C-alpha positions as CSV (number, residue, x, y, z in Angstrom):
1,M,39.6,0.5,63.8
2,A,37.0,1.5,66.5
3,K,33.2,1.3,65.1
4,G,32.0,4.7,64.3
5,G,28.6,6.7,65.1
6,A,25.5,7.2,63.5
7,K,24.5,8.6,60.2
8,H,21.9,10.9,59.3
9,C,20.8,12.3,56.0
10,T,18.9,15.7,55.6
11,V,17.3,16.8,52.2
12,L,16.5,20.3,51.8
13,P,15.1,22.2,48.4
14,T,17.7,24.5,47.6
15,E,21.4,25.3,47.6
16,E,20.4,28.1,49.5
17,D,18.5,26.3,52.2
18,V,21.5,23.8,52.8
19,A,23.8,26.9,53.2
20,V,21.3,28.3,55.9
21,N,20.9,24.7,57.6
22,L,24.7,24.2,57.5
23,A,25.9,27.6,58.7
24,R,23.5,27.0,61.9
25,W,24.4,23.7,62.3
26,V,28.4,24.4,62.4
27,A,27.7,27.4,64.6
28,D,25.9,25.4,67.4
29,L,28.6,22.5,67.0
30,S,31.3,25.4,67.3
31,A,29.9,26.8,70.2
32,K,29.3,23.2,72.0
33,T,32.7,22.3,71.3
34,I,34.3,25.4,72.5
35,S,32.4,25.6,76.0
36,E,33.5,21.6,76.2
37,K,37.3,21.8,75.4
38,G,38.3,25.7,74.4
39,Y,39.0,24.7,71.0
40,F,37.1,23.7,67.7
41,S,39.4,22.1,65.4
42,V,37.8,22.2,61.8
43,V,38.7,20.3,58.7
44,L,38.0,21.7,55.3
45,S,37.9,20.2,51.9
46,G,37.7,22.3,48.5
47,G,34.8,22.1,45.5
48,T,31.6,23.7,46.1
49,L,31.8,23.3,49.9
50,I,33.1,26.5,50.6
51,N,30.7,28.6,48.7
52,T,28.2,26.8,50.8
53,L,30.2,27.9,53.7
54,R,29.1,31.5,52.9
55,K,26.2,32.2,55.4
56,L,29.0,31.9,58.1
57,T,30.6,34.8,57.3
58,E,27.2,36.6,57.3
59,S,25.2,37.9,60.5
60,P,24.6,36.4,62.9
61,Y,27.3,34.1,62.8
62,K,30.2,36.2,61.5
63,E,29.5,38.2,65.1
64,S,28.4,35.3,67.0
65,V,30.7,32.2,66.4
66,N,34.1,32.2,68.7
67,W,36.5,32.2,65.5
68,W,39.6,33.1,67.7
69,R,38.9,29.4,69.1
70,W,39.1,27.6,65.7
71,L,41.7,25.7,64.1
72,V,41.7,24.7,60.7
73,F,43.3,22.2,58.6
74,W,42.5,20.7,55.2
75,A,41.5,17.3,54.3
76,D,43.5,17.5,50.9
77,E,45.3,19.8,49.0
78,R,46.9,20.5,45.8
79,V,50.4,20.3,45.3
80,V,50.8,23.8,44.0
81,P,52.0,27.3,45.6
82,L,49.2,28.3,48.0
83,D,48.4,31.4,45.5
84,Y,47.9,29.4,42.6
85,P,44.2,29.0,41.1
86,Y,43.9,25.1,41.7
87,S,45.3,25.6,45.5
88,N,42.4,24.7,48.1
89,Y,43.7,27.2,50.7
90,L,43.1,30.0,48.0
91,L,39.7,28.8,47.5
92,A,39.2,28.9,51.4
93,W,41.1,32.0,51.9
94,N,38.8,34.0,49.3
95,G,35.5,32.4,49.6
96,F,35.4,31.9,53.7
97,L,38.8,32.5,55.7
98,S,39.6,36.1,54.7
99,K,35.7,37.1,56.1
100,V,36.0,35.8,59.4
101,P,38.6,36.7,62.1
102,I,40.4,33.1,62.2
103,P,43.9,34.1,63.3
104,K,46.6,33.0,60.6
105,T,48.5,31.3,63.0
106,S,45.6,29.1,63.3
107,T,45.1,27.5,59.9
108,Y,47.5,25.0,59.2
109,H,47.8,24.7,55.5
110,I,50.7,22.5,53.5
111,N,54.3,23.8,52.6
112,Y,54.4,23.9,49.3
113,N,57.2,21.9,47.4
114,A,57.8,19.9,44.2
115,S,57.5,16.8,45.6
116,A,53.9,15.5,46.4
117,E,55.4,12.8,48.8
118,H,57.5,15.3,50.6
119,V,54.5,17.9,50.8
120,A,52.8,14.9,52.7
121,K,55.3,13.8,54.9
122,N,55.5,17.3,56.0
123,Y,51.8,17.9,56.8
124,E,51.9,14.5,58.8
125,T,55.0,15.5,60.5
126,L,52.7,18.8,61.5
127,L,49.9,17.0,63.1
128,R,51.7,14.7,64.8
129,E,53.7,17.6,66.4
130,L,50.3,18.7,67.1
131,V,49.5,15.6,68.9
132,E,52.5,15.4,71.0
133,D,51.9,19.0,72.1
134,K,48.5,18.1,72.8
135,F,46.6,20.7,70.4
136,L,45.1,17.8,68.9
137,P,44.0,14.7,70.6
138,L,44.3,11.1,69.8
139,S,40.8,9.3,69.0
140,P,40.5,5.6,70.3
141,T,41.4,4.4,66.8
142,G,44.9,5.9,67.1
143,F,44.7,8.5,65.0
144,P,44.2,12.2,65.3
145,Q,40.7,13.3,66.0
146,F,39.6,16.4,64.6
147,D,36.2,18.0,66.0
148,L,34.8,18.3,62.4
149,M,35.6,17.3,59.0
150,L,33.3,19.4,56.1
151,L,33.5,17.6,53.3
152,G,31.8,17.1,49.4
153,I,32.1,14.4,47.1
154,G,32.9,14.0,43.7
155,P,30.5,12.3,40.9
156,D,32.7,9.1,41.5
157,G,32.4,9.2,45.2
158,T,35.8,10.8,45.8
159,V,36.5,12.0,49.0
160,G,39.4,14.5,49.6
161,S,41.4,13.2,47.2
162,L,40.7,9.4,47.6
163,F,40.1,8.5,44.3
164,P,38.2,4.8,43.9
165,Y,40.8,3.5,41.4
166,R,43.7,4.5,43.4
167,P,45.6,2.6,46.4
168,Q,45.9,5.7,48.9
169,R,42.1,5.0,49.3
170,Y,43.1,2.0,51.0
171,D,46.3,3.0,53.3
172,V,45.3,2.2,56.7
173,T,48.8,3.2,58.1
174,D,49.9,6.8,57.2
175,W,48.1,10.0,58.3
176,V,48.7,11.6,55.5
177,T,49.4,9.9,51.7
178,S,50.2,11.7,48.4
179,I,49.2,11.2,44.8
180,A,51.3,11.6,41.9
181,D,48.8,10.6,39.3
182,S,45.4,12.1,40.0
183,P,42.6,11.6,37.7
184,E,41.8,15.3,37.8
185,K,44.0,18.1,37.1
186,P,46.4,18.8,38.9
187,P,48.3,15.3,39.5
188,K,49.8,15.8,42.5
189,R,47.7,16.2,45.8
190,I,48.0,15.0,49.3
191,T,45.0,13.9,51.4
192,L,44.4,12.5,54.8
193,T,43.7,9.0,54.9
194,F,40.8,7.4,55.9
195,P,41.4,6.2,59.2
196,V,42.3,10.0,59.8
197,I,38.8,11.2,58.4
198,N,36.8,8.6,60.0
199,S,38.5,9.2,63.5
200,A,36.8,12.9,63.2
201,T,34.0,13.1,66.1
202,D,31.7,14.8,63.5
203,I,31.6,14.3,59.6
204,A,29.5,16.7,57.6
205,V,28.9,15.8,53.9
206,V,27.8,18.6,51.9
207,V,26.5,17.7,48.6
208,T,24.6,20.1,46.0
209,D,25.3,19.4,42.5
210,K,22.8,17.1,40.6
211,E,25.9,15.4,39.2
212,D,26.7,13.8,42.5
213,A,23.2,12.3,42.7
214,E,24.1,8.7,41.6
215,A,27.0,8.6,44.3
216,V,24.8,9.6,46.8
217,A,21.9,7.1,45.6
218,I,24.7,4.4,45.7
219,T,25.6,5.1,49.1
220,W,22.3,5.5,51.0
221,E,20.6,3.2,48.7
222,H,23.3,0.7,49.6
223,I,23.7,-0.4,46.0
224,P,26.4,-2.6,45.3
225,V,29.1,-1.5,43.0
226,T,33.0,-2.2,42.3
227,P,35.4,-0.7,43.5
228,T,32.9,0.6,46.4
229,L,32.6,4.2,46.5
230,P,35.0,6.2,48.8
231,C,31.9,8.2,50.2
232,S,30.0,5.2,51.4
233,E,33.0,4.8,54.0
234,L,32.3,8.0,55.7
235,Q,32.0,7.0,59.3
236,A,32.8,9.6,62.2
237,Q,32.9,8.3,65.4
238,R,29.6,10.6,66.7
239,F,27.7,11.6,63.8
240,T,28.1,11.6,59.8
241,T,25.5,14.2,58.5
242,W,24.7,14.2,55.0
243,F,23.4,17.5,54.0
244,L,21.9,17.4,50.2
245,N,19.6,19.5,48.5
246,H,16.8,18.1,46.1
247,D,19.3,18.3,42.9
248,A,22.1,15.9,45.1
249,A,19.1,13.7,46.2
250,S,17.0,13.3,43.0
251,K,17.7,10.0,42.5
252,L,16.9,9.0,46.0
253,P,13.2,7.5,46.7
254,P,10.8,10.8,46.9
255,N,10.6,12.6,50.6
256,Y,13.7,10.7,51.6
257,E,15.3,11.5,54.8
258,K,17.1,9.2,57.3
């Protein structure tokens, strides 16, 4: 895989500060990308991230962002119907997508099927068709290149549904893979693989929970653990930017910022 770009860590006092700064950062990146290529491909994940995106649904961003040029995808999804409480799509719809004018035809969610493997293959086929039709470019790594991955992490360093003790995190061939035995409910999931995630032009890692502070410290202080934390492997092609509040940064040295 091609070598990734730079990493940066921004520590802000509160979750509200993170939400404000994240909205400004995403809006600026959206404007820049759309002016350069005409669209902005964004990958969402679940968890608290969607709530932290809330400032984008408020003034001035709700009116100023060119939402019609957004293409929205998911880093991972629970294999449940889209209207089930566990669905990352439903979470994103309720907390973000329903509040901004992104066309529904520009949101690329899963097609539900009881088989996680079937859902993963179907989503990969969708991505391959978008690459073939020139809606998505290929990165120098040979995987689809999204403009922005918006990710959170789990207390164990999980990214998407790439868990530390599951083999899917080591998949370097597939674009999308399935999981039948997730350590968290529900057990069936699909997820983008690391080669796809790290092919993104930019990655934003948004962490505001104190329970994630140890994973943050392990990653940024380069503390050796076995197995390595998935979140420590995040490396976008241009910038990987971590947005932390004081809770998430509580196990880093004082006044930490890189």
